[in-house]
Backbone as CSV, one residue per row, in Angstrom:
resi,resn,N_x,N_y,N_z,CA_x,CA_y,CA_z,C_x,C_y,C_z
1,MET,-4.262,-57.797,-30.990,-4.923,-56.484,-30.293,-4.340,-57.089,-29.252
2,THR,-3.347,-55.781,-28.602,-2.578,-56.092,-27.230,-3.196,-56.060,-26.067
3,ALA,-3.047,-56.513,-25.097,-3.902,-56.740,-24.019,-3.552,-55.633,-23.486
4,PRO,-4.585,-54.726,-22.553,-4.378,-53.721,-21.296,-3.820,-54.358,-20.031
5,ASP,-2.517,-52.921,-20.285,-1.325,-53.416,-18.817,-1.918,-53.407,-17.356
6,PRO,-2.213,-54.547,-16.178,-2.731,-53.629,-15.037,-1.985,-53.346,-15.055
7,ASN,-0.831,-53.175,-15.631,0.192,-52.477,-14.029,0.195,-50.768,-14.369
8,ASN,-0.524,-50.873,-15.782,-0.511,-49.004,-15.793,-1.678,-48.140,-15.028
9,LYS,-1.726,-47.256,-14.350,-2.627,-46.485,-12.982,-2.679,-45.251,-14.084
10,ILE,-2.227,-44.701,-15.236,-3.048,-43.677,-16.175,-4.495,-43.479,-16.645
11,ASP,-4.602,-43.195,-16.390,-7.086,-43.835,-16.352,-7.263,-41.704,-16.554
12,HIS,-6.530,-42.306,-18.556,-6.998,-40.570,-18.778,-8.628,-39.923,-18.457
13,ASP,-9.286,-40.671,-18.285,-10.796,-40.736,-18.716,-10.899,-39.806,-17.202
14,ASP,-10.506,-40.236,-16.987,-10.342,-40.028,-14.743,-9.475,-38.617,-14.927
15,THR,-8.542,-37.975,-15.901,-7.866,-37.012,-15.261,-8.394,-35.522,-15.874
16,ALA,-9.564,-35.772,-17.470,-10.198,-34.219,-17.969,-11.104,-33.805,-16.910
17,PRO,-12.240,-34.671,-16.469,-13.182,-34.119,-15.502,-11.933,-32.785,-14.775
18,ASP,-11.078,-33.634,-14.046,-10.502,-32.431,-13.257,-9.627,-31.612,-13.558
19,GLU,-8.737,-31.994,-14.817,-8.345,-30.309,-15.471,-9.643,-29.133,-15.851
20,GLU,-10.919,-29.846,-16.239,-12.429,-28.935,-16.528,-12.370,-28.009,-15.022
21,LYS,-12.661,-28.933,-14.131,-12.754,-28.183,-12.412,-11.842,-27.260,-12.560
22,THR,-10.207,-27.175,-12.861,-9.240,-27.128,-12.550,-9.963,-25.455,-13.688
23,ARG,-10.585,-25.611,-14.550,-10.345,-24.026,-15.484,-12.067,-24.069,-15.063
24,SER,-12.122,-24.215,-14.671,-13.836,-23.433,-14.683,-14.026,-23.020,-13.108
25,GLY,-13.493,-23.449,-12.239,-13.913,-23.487,-10.974,-14.707,-24.263,-10.497
26,ILE,-15.260,-23.767,-9.126,-17.139,-23.884,-9.078,-17.235,-22.818,-8.345
27,GLN,-18.768,-22.281,-9.471,-19.604,-20.946,-9.823,-20.237,-20.258,-7.947
28,SER,-21.056,-21.756,-7.070,-21.690,-21.660,-6.313,-20.732,-20.584,-4.759
29,ILE,-19.086,-21.251,-5.063,-18.113,-20.243,-3.795,-18.102,-19.135,-4.374
30,GLU,-18.129,-18.604,-5.956,-17.508,-17.847,-5.922,-19.267,-16.589,-5.702
31,VAL,-20.180,-17.345,-6.079,-21.827,-16.513,-5.776,-21.574,-15.795,-4.291
32,GLY,-21.339,-17.457,-3.293,-21.771,-17.348,-1.742,-20.229,-15.970,-1.787
33,PHE,-19.427,-16.105,-2.431,-18.047,-14.945,-1.496,-18.157,-13.426,-2.477
34,ARG,-19.762,-13.611,-2.853,-19.378,-11.834,-2.656,-20.402,-11.794,-1.228
35,LEU,-20.620,-12.976,-0.379,-21.754,-11.609,0.784,-19.660,-11.872,1.624
36,ILE,-18.937,-12.031,1.327,-17.899,-11.862,2.211,-17.508,-10.685,1.577
37,GLU,-17.500,-10.625,0.238,-16.799,-8.664,0.650,-17.555,-8.223,-0.058
38,VAL,-19.272,-8.156,0.433,-19.835,-6.678,1.078,-19.866,-6.672,2.595
39,LEU,-19.544,-7.920,2.953,-18.975,-8.104,4.754,-17.567,-6.766,5.132
40,THR,-17.250,-7.304,4.000,-15.955,-7.062,4.059,-14.659,-5.382,4.304
41,GLU,-16.238,-4.971,3.473,-15.890,-3.808,2.353,-16.669,-2.370,3.160
42,ALA,-17.760,-3.248,4.157,-18.776,-3.027,5.175,-18.435,-2.161,6.205
43,SER,-18.208,-0.466,6.695,-18.082,-0.181,7.903,-18.700,-1.399,9.704
44,ASN,-20.091,-1.738,9.508,-20.383,-2.208,10.059,-20.962,-3.808,9.829
45,ALA,-21.833,-4.230,11.000,-22.794,-5.385,10.182,-23.905,-5.341,9.328
46,MET,-24.276,-6.430,9.211,-25.739,-5.765,8.591,-26.889,-6.518,8.751
47,MET,-27.705,-6.170,8.628,-29.055,-7.118,8.099,-29.615,-7.810,6.829
48,LEU,-29.611,-9.025,6.747,-29.778,-9.684,5.925,-29.961,-8.953,4.700
49,ARG,-31.132,-8.866,4.333,-31.515,-7.999,3.538,-30.913,-6.931,2.978
50,ASP,-30.263,-6.151,3.928,-29.767,-5.248,2.983,-28.308,-5.928,2.853
51,LEU,-27.086,-7.050,3.134,-25.912,-7.817,2.889,-26.568,-8.372,1.784
52,ALA,-28.187,-9.423,1.443,-28.189,-9.932,0.100,-28.433,-9.027,-0.705
53,HIS,-29.048,-7.539,-0.283,-28.991,-6.655,-2.157,-27.466,-6.497,-2.585
54,ALA,-27.424,-5.846,-1.180,-25.615,-5.550,-1.858,-24.845,-6.614,-2.614
55,ALA,-25.184,-8.236,-1.522,-24.263,-9.088,-3.150,-24.863,-9.525,-4.248
56,GLY,-25.755,-8.979,-4.946,-26.716,-9.061,-5.784,-27.914,-10.304,-6.323
57,MET,-28.197,-10.873,-4.556,-28.987,-11.915,-4.528,-29.724,-12.331,-3.873
58,ASN,-31.512,-12.935,-3.381,-32.303,-12.383,-2.421,-31.929,-13.022,-1.417
59,PRO,-33.204,-12.822,0.020,-32.393,-12.784,1.490,-32.331,-14.429,1.309
60,ALA,-33.689,-15.620,0.785,-33.745,-16.727,0.690,-32.106,-17.221,1.097
61,LYS,-31.701,-16.742,-1.268,-29.953,-18.451,-0.500,-29.400,-17.504,-0.328
62,ALA,-29.554,-15.930,0.104,-28.036,-15.913,0.829,-28.471,-16.293,2.141
63,HIS,-29.405,-16.348,2.957,-29.497,-16.733,4.044,-28.422,-18.749,3.383
64,ARG,-29.056,-18.997,2.902,-28.196,-20.941,2.490,-26.846,-20.813,3.078
65,TYR,-26.171,-19.428,1.795,-24.526,-19.648,2.594,-24.663,-19.043,3.520
66,LEU,-24.908,-18.290,4.130,-24.439,-17.794,5.459,-25.025,-18.651,6.815
67,VAL,-25.681,-19.275,6.330,-25.796,-20.381,7.272,-24.284,-21.787,7.640
68,SER,-23.529,-21.191,6.283,-22.428,-22.705,5.803,-21.656,-21.729,6.246
69,PHE,-21.342,-20.113,5.918,-20.936,-19.478,6.609,-19.914,-19.969,7.461
70,GLN,-21.104,-19.313,8.671,-21.426,-19.548,10.752,-20.611,-20.605,10.874
71,ARG,-20.784,-21.740,10.299,-20.523,-23.322,10.874,-18.759,-23.674,10.037
72,LEU,-18.096,-22.391,9.292,-16.857,-22.543,9.708,-16.142,-21.184,10.143
73,GLY,-17.034,-20.290,10.965,-16.281,-19.145,11.311,-15.865,-18.587,10.438
74,LEU,-16.497,-18.211,9.404,-16.960,-17.105,8.414,-16.911,-16.058,8.936
75,ILE,-18.777,-15.789,9.399,-19.078,-15.015,9.878,-20.220,-14.897,11.019
76,VAL,-20.022,-14.358,11.772,-21.463,-14.789,13.538,-22.466,-13.073,13.058
77,GLN,-23.322,-14.187,13.966,-24.514,-13.201,13.512,-25.158,-13.159,15.406
78,ASP,-25.265,-12.095,15.085,-25.584,-11.131,16.421,-27.048,-11.518,16.785
79,PRO,-27.362,-12.723,18.094,-28.302,-13.233,19.276,-29.503,-12.141,19.221
80,VAL,-28.846,-10.752,19.644,-30.194,-9.627,19.402,-30.576,-8.857,18.538
81,SER,-29.820,-7.993,17.711,-30.016,-8.184,16.703,-30.127,-8.384,14.975
82,GLY,-30.017,-10.128,14.881,-30.035,-10.802,13.595,-28.611,-10.479,12.849
83,ARG,-27.956,-8.964,13.372,-27.046,-8.502,12.061,-26.168,-9.773,12.199
84,TYR,-25.266,-9.532,11.361,-23.811,-11.049,10.599,-23.297,-9.940,9.707
85,ASP,-21.578,-10.495,10.489,-20.459,-9.617,10.349,-19.702,-10.645,9.923
86,LEU,-18.341,-10.339,10.291,-18.109,-11.353,9.659,-17.159,-12.222,11.323
87,GLY,-16.566,-13.481,11.102,-16.246,-14.513,12.153,-15.343,-14.547,12.249
88,PRO,-14.430,-14.536,12.732,-12.941,-15.533,13.303,-11.958,-15.349,13.092
89,PHE,-12.424,-17.197,12.011,-11.593,-17.606,10.626,-11.604,-16.128,10.016
90,THR,-11.722,-15.228,9.778,-12.114,-14.047,8.516,-10.476,-14.319,9.050
91,LEU,-10.125,-13.225,10.518,-9.422,-13.023,11.190,-8.065,-13.693,11.222
92,ARG,-8.294,-14.382,11.661,-7.224,-15.857,11.135,-6.403,-15.969,10.061
93,MET,-7.725,-15.509,9.129,-6.746,-15.731,7.329,-5.885,-14.326,7.051
94,GLY,-6.698,-13.309,7.845,-6.186,-12.121,6.997,-4.896,-11.541,8.377
95,LEU,-4.390,-12.176,9.171,-3.572,-11.837,10.021,-1.557,-13.168,9.330
96,ALA,-2.579,-13.848,8.784,-1.217,-15.075,8.915,-1.792,-15.108,7.164
97,HIS,-2.198,-13.788,5.944,-1.299,-13.198,5.064,-0.940,-12.082,5.466
98,LEU,-0.877,-11.445,5.933,-0.047,-10.534,6.526,1.590,-10.525,7.174
99,ALA,1.080,-12.106,8.029,2.625,-12.822,8.928,3.422,-13.850,7.383
100,ARG,3.056,-13.710,5.713,3.416,-14.159,4.496,3.833,-13.014,3.766
101,ILE,3.507,-11.798,4.189,4.008,-10.984,3.414,5.193,-10.119,3.486
102,ASP,6.437,-10.400,2.585,7.635,-9.762,2.819,7.541,-7.907,1.997
103,ALA,7.097,-6.728,2.250,6.671,-5.812,2.783,8.052,-4.992,1.790
104,PHE,9.056,-5.108,2.030,10.402,-5.372,0.899,10.416,-5.584,0.007
105,LYS,10.364,-6.976,-0.194,10.764,-7.696,-0.764,9.176,-7.553,-2.444
106,ALA,7.644,-6.899,-2.476,6.822,-6.508,-3.101,7.370,-5.573,-3.612
107,ALA,7.883,-3.958,-2.300,7.805,-3.479,-3.054,9.040,-3.192,-3.925
108,ARG,10.000,-3.282,-4.045,11.427,-3.897,-4.661,11.005,-3.796,-6.220
109,PHE,10.570,-5.006,-5.922,9.911,-5.660,-7.493,9.412,-4.775,-8.198
110,ALA,8.321,-3.892,-6.971,6.969,-3.220,-7.649,8.250,-2.160,-8.158
111,LEU,9.065,-1.141,-8.000,9.620,-0.240,-7.782,10.193,-0.197,-8.965
112,SER,10.729,-2.020,-9.765,11.338,-1.943,-11.017,10.746,-1.815,-11.793
113,GLU,9.633,-2.391,-11.417,8.655,-2.234,-13.080,7.773,-0.416,-12.617
114,LEU,8.751,-0.119,-11.406,7.908,1.144,-11.858,8.775,2.059,-12.212
115,ARG,9.694,1.897,-12.306,11.098,2.868,-12.623,11.173,2.396,-14.718
116,ASP,11.060,0.909,-15.374,10.528,0.764,-16.089,9.536,1.507,-16.833
117,ALA,8.865,2.120,-16.807,7.204,2.667,-16.330,7.847,3.545,-16.922
118,ILE,7.987,4.559,-15.680,7.945,6.114,-15.939,9.832,6.518,-16.328
119,ASP,10.624,6.000,-15.835,11.546,5.767,-16.375,12.823,7.357,-15.610
120,GLN,12.537,7.299,-13.741,12.858,7.825,-13.127,13.455,6.831,-12.242
121,THR,14.420,7.540,-11.477,15.458,6.936,-10.186,14.108,7.430,-9.189
122,VAL,14.455,5.890,-8.546,12.976,5.251,-7.588,14.420,4.598,-6.642
123,GLY,13.731,4.640,-4.956,13.773,4.570,-3.900,12.794,4.233,-3.234
124,LEU,13.927,3.556,-1.972,12.755,3.070,-0.922,13.266,3.950,0.880
125,ALA,13.077,4.019,0.953,13.052,4.938,2.313,12.346,4.427,3.432
126,VAL,13.396,4.331,4.889,13.150,3.863,6.174,13.734,4.929,7.143
127,TRP,12.539,4.647,7.726,13.143,5.592,9.609,14.000,5.008,10.368
128,GLY,15.434,5.758,10.209,16.740,4.641,11.102,17.025,6.094,12.168
129,ASN,17.753,5.727,13.156,18.044,5.984,14.440,18.796,7.661,13.503
130,GLN,18.849,8.260,12.708,19.859,9.546,11.948,18.815,10.191,10.787
131,GLY,17.345,9.695,10.627,16.324,9.788,10.087,15.730,9.739,8.748
132,PRO,15.741,9.361,7.890,15.121,8.858,6.714,15.861,8.538,6.211
133,THR,16.129,6.876,5.832,17.788,6.127,5.126,16.774,5.371,4.137
134,VAL,17.647,5.845,3.355,17.642,4.717,1.409,18.329,3.762,2.035
135,VAL,17.180,2.521,1.347,17.722,1.015,1.698,17.316,0.891,0.841
136,HIS,16.987,1.118,-0.261,16.734,0.832,-1.668,16.805,1.879,-2.591
137,TRP,17.541,1.588,-4.113,17.490,2.477,-5.347,17.631,2.013,-6.467
138,LEU,17.291,2.598,-7.070,17.387,1.984,-8.751,17.329,2.981,-9.755
139,GLU,17.864,3.167,-10.307,18.391,4.685,-11.837,17.913,4.755,-12.725
140,SER,17.321,5.705,-13.318,16.482,5.339,-15.137,17.714,5.851,-15.678
141,THR,16.817,5.813,-16.254,18.095,5.712,-17.991,18.933,7.031,-18.529
142,PHE,18.776,7.898,-17.499,19.516,9.727,-17.526,20.123,9.787,-16.306
143,PRO,20.915,9.007,-15.043,21.121,8.728,-13.526,21.394,10.569,-13.584
144,MET,21.683,10.347,-12.223,21.748,11.432,-11.766,23.170,12.113,-11.577
145,ARG,23.284,13.463,-11.641,24.442,14.139,-11.807,25.394,13.579,-10.051
146,VAL,24.280,14.022,-8.280,25.123,13.452,-7.744,24.041,11.788,-7.182
147,PRO,24.928,10.772,-7.635,23.326,10.152,-7.276,23.398,9.354,-5.553
148,LEU,22.191,9.166,-5.565,22.466,8.904,-3.810,23.137,6.944,-3.723
149,ARG,23.310,7.350,-3.004,23.581,5.345,-2.449,22.729,5.083,-1.218
150,LEU,22.885,3.207,-0.664,22.151,3.027,0.228,23.422,3.254,1.367
151,GLY,21.973,3.248,2.169,22.615,4.106,3.666,22.697,5.694,4.054
152,ASP,22.165,5.808,2.439,22.730,7.723,2.410,20.814,7.984,3.255
153,VAL,21.315,9.363,4.824,20.086,9.371,5.363,19.887,11.000,4.415
154,MET,18.410,11.042,4.344,17.605,12.597,3.805,17.659,13.697,4.668
155,PRO,18.027,14.567,4.536,17.983,15.725,5.254,16.229,16.101,5.064
156,MET,15.821,16.664,7.082,14.692,16.152,7.235,13.565,17.983,6.621
157,LEU,14.529,19.239,6.358,13.304,19.492,5.946,13.874,20.174,3.898
158,GLU,14.695,20.026,3.406,15.126,19.707,2.307,14.520,18.795,1.550
159,SER,14.592,17.506,2.077,13.728,16.374,0.521,12.650,15.601,0.980
160,ALA,11.990,15.400,0.617,10.868,14.371,0.370,10.311,13.472,1.325
161,ALA,11.680,12.764,0.962,11.720,12.174,2.221,11.258,12.227,3.600
162,GLY,12.001,13.228,3.580,12.294,13.883,5.219,11.204,14.167,5.658
163,ARG,10.471,14.725,4.760,9.384,15.980,4.937,7.972,14.429,5.323
164,LEU,7.688,13.899,4.545,6.765,12.727,4.502,7.380,11.924,5.864
165,PHE,7.711,11.809,6.766,8.675,10.722,7.915,7.834,11.612,9.700
166,ALA,8.404,13.001,8.970,7.851,13.801,10.140,6.539,14.433,9.558
167,ALA,5.885,14.016,9.145,4.023,13.682,8.723,3.558,13.016,9.556
168,TYR,4.612,11.874,9.568,3.521,11.070,9.988,3.731,10.686,10.559
169,LEU,5.002,10.301,11.346,5.645,9.502,12.534,5.316,10.399,13.204
170,PRO,5.066,9.583,14.960,5.241,10.696,15.994,6.649,11.354,16.241
171,ALA,5.712,13.131,17.168,7.677,14.256,17.107,8.178,13.438,17.692
172,ARG,8.021,12.873,19.445,8.964,12.111,19.632,10.423,11.944,19.064
173,GLN,10.209,11.207,17.930,10.686,10.594,16.592,12.022,11.896,16.423
174,THR,10.670,12.550,15.679,11.135,13.312,14.967,11.518,14.517,15.185
175,ALA,11.693,15.665,16.462,10.738,17.011,16.798,13.279,16.576,16.693
176,PRO,13.692,15.948,17.330,15.229,15.968,17.954,16.241,16.929,16.753
177,LEU,15.880,16.268,16.185,16.497,16.743,14.206,15.827,17.519,13.176
178,ILE,14.043,17.730,13.461,13.997,18.812,12.787,14.582,19.948,13.436
179,ASP,14.538,20.089,15.216,14.977,20.853,15.841,17.259,21.360,15.687
180,ALA,17.291,20.406,15.548,18.787,20.318,15.019,18.881,21.048,13.516
181,ALA,18.173,20.149,12.914,18.154,20.474,11.553,17.735,22.745,10.733
182,LEU,16.451,22.674,12.000,16.202,23.819,12.524,17.897,25.159,12.277
183,THR,17.767,24.958,13.221,19.316,25.680,14.033,20.282,25.733,13.486
184,ALA,20.682,24.359,12.164,21.505,24.642,11.351,21.459,25.561,10.860
185,LEU,20.196,25.832,9.863,19.364,26.504,8.869,19.706,27.787,9.244
186,GLN,19.913,28.017,10.679,20.179,29.917,10.519,21.231,30.287,10.242
187,HIS,22.532,29.478,10.314,23.527,29.286,10.349,23.630,29.796,8.541
188,ALA,22.637,29.771,8.208,23.110,29.305,6.464,22.199,29.995,5.603
189,SER,22.427,30.795,4.253,21.612,31.403,3.277,20.339,30.768,2.223
190,ARG,18.912,29.451,2.939,18.641,28.513,2.166,17.567,29.598,2.319
191,HIS,17.330,30.474,1.341,15.409,31.244,2.438,13.882,31.208,1.789
192,HIS,14.865,29.343,0.912,14.009,28.342,0.395,13.184,28.020,0.875
193,LEU,13.699,27.478,2.414,13.712,26.913,3.606,12.969,26.968,4.490
194,PRO,11.722,26.750,4.661,11.743,26.960,5.475,12.468,27.311,7.115
195,ALA,11.945,28.304,7.706,12.825,28.791,8.638,12.722,28.381,10.112
196,THR,10.913,28.212,9.789,11.080,28.426,12.136,10.508,27.082,12.039
197,ARG,9.979,26.319,12.759,9.577,25.476,13.420,7.778,25.497,12.510
198,ALA,7.283,26.826,13.204,5.649,27.191,12.511,5.804,27.016,10.850
199,GLN,6.908,27.618,10.293,6.511,27.333,8.366,6.711,26.032,8.603
200,TYR,7.714,25.406,9.137,8.393,23.485,9.104,6.021,23.201,9.109
201,ASP,6.011,23.241,10.128,4.823,22.728,10.653,3.363,23.117,9.478
202,ALA,3.413,24.025,8.999,2.796,24.186,7.288,3.577,23.146,6.537
203,VAL,4.331,23.711,5.376,4.810,21.855,5.035,4.299,20.837,6.027
204,LEU,4.570,20.196,6.505,3.548,19.044,7.014,1.908,19.038,6.947
205,ASP,1.473,20.063,7.279,0.213,19.954,7.078,-0.569,19.888,5.153
206,ASP,0.353,20.444,4.640,1.079,20.681,2.908,0.850,18.989,2.659
207,VAL,2.005,17.998,3.322,2.007,16.274,2.913,1.327,15.352,3.201
208,ARG,0.387,16.413,4.951,-0.828,15.158,4.636,-2.337,15.880,4.416
209,ALA,-2.107,16.866,3.859,-3.630,17.151,2.836,-3.370,16.797,1.961
210,HIS,-2.420,16.573,1.052,-2.035,15.660,-0.234,-1.004,14.733,0.511
211,ARG,-1.243,13.781,1.456,-1.106,12.348,1.394,0.133,12.781,0.963
212,ALA,1.274,13.401,0.766,2.067,13.044,-0.429,3.077,14.021,0.345
213,ALA,4.407,13.836,0.095,5.647,15.470,0.209,6.355,15.829,-1.014
214,ARG,6.286,16.579,-1.428,6.752,16.853,-2.954,7.571,17.896,-2.667
215,VAL,8.804,17.642,-3.674,9.802,18.665,-3.670,10.363,20.029,-4.754
216,GLU,11.054,20.374,-5.086,11.443,21.652,-6.261,12.105,21.622,-6.126
217,GLY,13.849,21.316,-6.448,14.971,21.870,-6.494,15.096,22.227,-5.280
218,THR,15.222,21.575,-3.744,15.533,21.622,-2.816,16.893,21.060,-2.379
219,VAL,16.982,19.980,-2.626,17.616,18.812,-1.969,19.340,19.033,-3.219
220,LEU,18.836,19.041,-3.771,19.036,19.167,-5.179,19.015,20.003,-6.638
221,PRO,20.140,21.300,-6.672,19.377,21.708,-7.892,18.508,22.020,-9.022
222,SER,17.119,21.337,-9.354,16.912,21.500,-10.676,16.478,20.272,-10.589
223,VAL,16.163,19.836,-9.796,15.924,18.143,-8.663,14.282,18.244,-8.596
224,ASN,12.843,17.064,-8.829,12.407,17.054,-8.809,12.108,16.405,-7.604
225,ALA,11.258,15.931,-6.579,10.903,14.769,-5.908,9.467,13.909,-5.289
226,PHE,9.455,13.202,-5.156,8.128,12.595,-4.954,8.971,12.394,-3.380
227,CYS,7.665,11.857,-1.907,7.501,10.758,-1.856,6.035,10.574,-1.011
228,MET,5.919,9.065,-1.535,4.839,8.322,-0.606,5.301,7.529,0.785
229,PRO,4.003,7.503,0.514,3.912,6.589,2.543,3.017,5.266,1.834
230,VAL,3.769,4.873,2.813,2.582,2.753,2.814,2.741,2.757,4.384
231,PHE,1.493,2.664,4.400,1.145,2.044,5.937,0.665,0.856,6.093
232,ASP,1.371,0.148,7.557,0.195,-1.387,7.180,-0.742,-1.726,8.336
233,ALA,-1.469,-2.578,8.583,-2.436,-2.198,8.922,-3.244,-1.785,10.040
234,THR,-2.287,-0.773,11.276,-2.144,-0.093,12.406,-2.365,0.763,11.206
235,GLY,-2.006,1.475,10.660,-1.998,2.865,10.158,-0.601,3.533,10.290
236,GLN,0.650,2.251,10.623,1.024,3.156,11.179,2.524,3.336,9.833
237,LEU,2.971,4.390,9.570,4.536,4.770,8.602,5.113,3.282,8.189
238,VAL,5.024,2.546,7.295,6.037,1.608,7.154,7.274,1.883,6.065
239,MET,7.526,3.020,5.121,8.138,3.391,4.364,7.912,4.248,3.249
240,GLY,9.079,5.140,2.521,8.238,5.851,1.693,8.786,5.335,0.549
241,LEU,8.344,5.417,-0.275,8.610,5.927,-2.231,8.843,6.644,-2.722
242,MET,9.812,6.704,-2.491,10.768,7.917,-4.037,10.600,8.343,-5.502
243,ALA,10.651,9.078,-5.975,10.993,9.239,-7.170,11.828,10.576,-7.396
244,LEU,12.875,10.467,-8.236,12.760,11.815,-8.642,14.368,11.840,-9.952
245,GLY,14.024,13.673,-10.337,14.382,13.286,-11.785,14.794,14.307,-11.695
246,PRO,16.019,14.915,-13.094,15.890,16.551,-13.409,14.648,17.271,-13.759
247,GLU,13.820,18.187,-13.349,12.948,19.364,-13.767,12.874,19.919,-14.796
248,SER,13.634,19.586,-16.055,13.142,19.328,-17.368,12.803,17.709,-17.709
249,ARG,11.961,16.014,-17.206,11.965,15.675,-17.581,10.266,14.648,-16.535
250,PHE,11.227,15.616,-15.222,10.092,15.173,-14.113,8.918,15.731,-13.995
251,ASP,8.243,15.661,-14.004,6.536,16.036,-14.119,6.419,16.017,-12.080
252,ALA,6.895,17.865,-11.510,6.222,17.301,-10.509,4.665,17.902,-10.454
253,SER,4.608,17.789,-11.152,2.744,18.283,-10.963,1.447,17.020,-10.302
254,TRP,0.912,17.438,-8.781,-0.161,16.806,-8.311,-1.507,16.094,-9.428
255,GLY,-1.958,14.886,-9.535,-1.898,14.913,-10.327,-1.409,14.185,-12.011
256,GLY,-0.027,14.388,-12.251,0.124,13.901,-12.994,0.358,12.492,-13.278
257,PRO,1.655,12.412,-13.975,2.350,10.527,-14.399,2.618,10.506,-13.034
258,ILE,2.801,10.836,-12.863,4.715,10.533,-11.714,4.742,10.661,-10.565
259,ASP,3.296,11.577,-10.387,2.591,11.471,-9.539,1.141,10.195,-8.730
260,THR,0.538,10.489,-10.435,-0.438,9.392,-10.037,0.051,7.916,-10.225
261,ALA,1.196,7.237,-10.896,1.876,6.078,-10.857,3.262,5.618,-9.254
262,LEU,3.371,6.586,-9.152,3.727,6.242,-7.736,2.442,5.903,-6.029
263,ARG,1.819,7.094,-6.304,0.506,7.527,-5.454,-0.336,5.265,-5.715
264,THR,-0.249,5.236,-7.055,-1.163,4.137,-6.930,-0.300,2.544,-6.619
265,LEU,0.880,3.117,-6.825,1.573,1.633,-5.663,1.745,1.379,-4.841
266,ALA,1.776,3.237,-4.301,2.095,3.407,-2.450,0.393,2.787,-2.084
267,GLN,-0.364,3.268,-2.936,-1.990,2.867,-1.975,-2.119,1.274,-2.600
268,LYS,-1.412,0.607,-3.545,-1.411,-0.307,-3.690,-0.753,-2.028,-2.841
269,LEU,0.865,-1.052,-2.353,1.931,-1.571,-0.672,0.905,-1.714,0.357
270,SER,0.416,-0.549,0.300,-0.736,-0.187,1.839,-1.783,-1.572,2.078
271,ALA,-2.413,-1.434,0.780,-3.608,-2.342,1.041,-2.882,-3.812,1.649
272,ASP,-2.452,-4.108,0.171,-1.544,-5.626,0.533,-1.343,-5.835,2.074
273,LEU,-0.539,-4.342,3.160,-0.310,-4.421,4.201,-1.312,-4.685,5.119
274,GLY,-3.137,-4.360,4.650,-3.739,-4.871,5.004,-4.741,-3.036,6.359
275,HIS,-3.552,-1.982,5.217,-4.172,-0.496,5.552,-5.209,-0.676,4.596
276,ALA,-6.343,-0.209,5.749,-7.858,0.539,4.792,-8.158,2.389,4.753
277,GLN,-7.505,2.996,3.002,-7.836,3.770,3.320,-8.939,4.373,2.941
278,ALA,-8.958,5.272,4.108,-10.290,6.149,4.306,-11.587,6.039,2.810
279,PRO,-12.972,5.950,2.333,-13.477,6.342,1.526,-13.698,7.456,1.389
280,GLY,-13.857,8.079,0.075,-13.669,8.803,-0.489,-11.855,10.004,-0.689
281,HIS,-11.872,8.950,-0.307,-10.401,10.221,0.018,-9.250,10.306,-0.348
282,ARG,-8.800,11.332,-1.534,-8.451,12.070,-2.552,-7.511,13.217,-2.289
283,PRO,-6.104,12.264,-2.533,-5.039,13.471,-2.436,-5.050,15.318,-3.167
């Protein structure tokens, strides 16, 4: 029989438990984390009994977890009311996470998957010094007759992107471009567009009501489009997600498959940036 090699450092008996731990995880951490989840979703600090009930555990068990979480800075307890709330370390984690997010990289990757799923032309627009500017573009399997290019500026009155940014950006940023577009419109015969500031403001009210912009045949004849907002943690508009296509293949109905898919992605990207949507909101 061959003697064991004393230089062989591999211990198979030690690696198996580690692999098992990796697969199974630590259940007590997962159980206790429900308390963190409840406080994250809550609008205010909570009493122990309410917090424990929402997390699905008895108060004594919840209290033991909370004591440890307090030591780690994940939870704080108000010394007067006794209510529990998120602690300073949760803020540090959140800020660290946001600092690592490349919003546009995530959006570009996600848009590629969305384009393949809905087979519509999709893109990203951000606010530039001349208005909403196309910074990313992916064509569908049936390309547009007049495709957009990177760097193209979308018109304020006619485009879904223009209307979205006008609805959510401060007026001081958008008013000069809107006024210029309305003035230029007076010399054109495009009766399907809002001709006055009051009419355009009504369009923007509709954008905010639906939390999205939609146009049907205004930028290009027989072309429909959506533009959905992506917000950051402070509620500021970061970018617009666009989808457009010929009306024969593009369902522009609210609640339709294109609206739903694009809206779901916009909400996910906003959530990744720390934006909290109002409870119960449905555009």
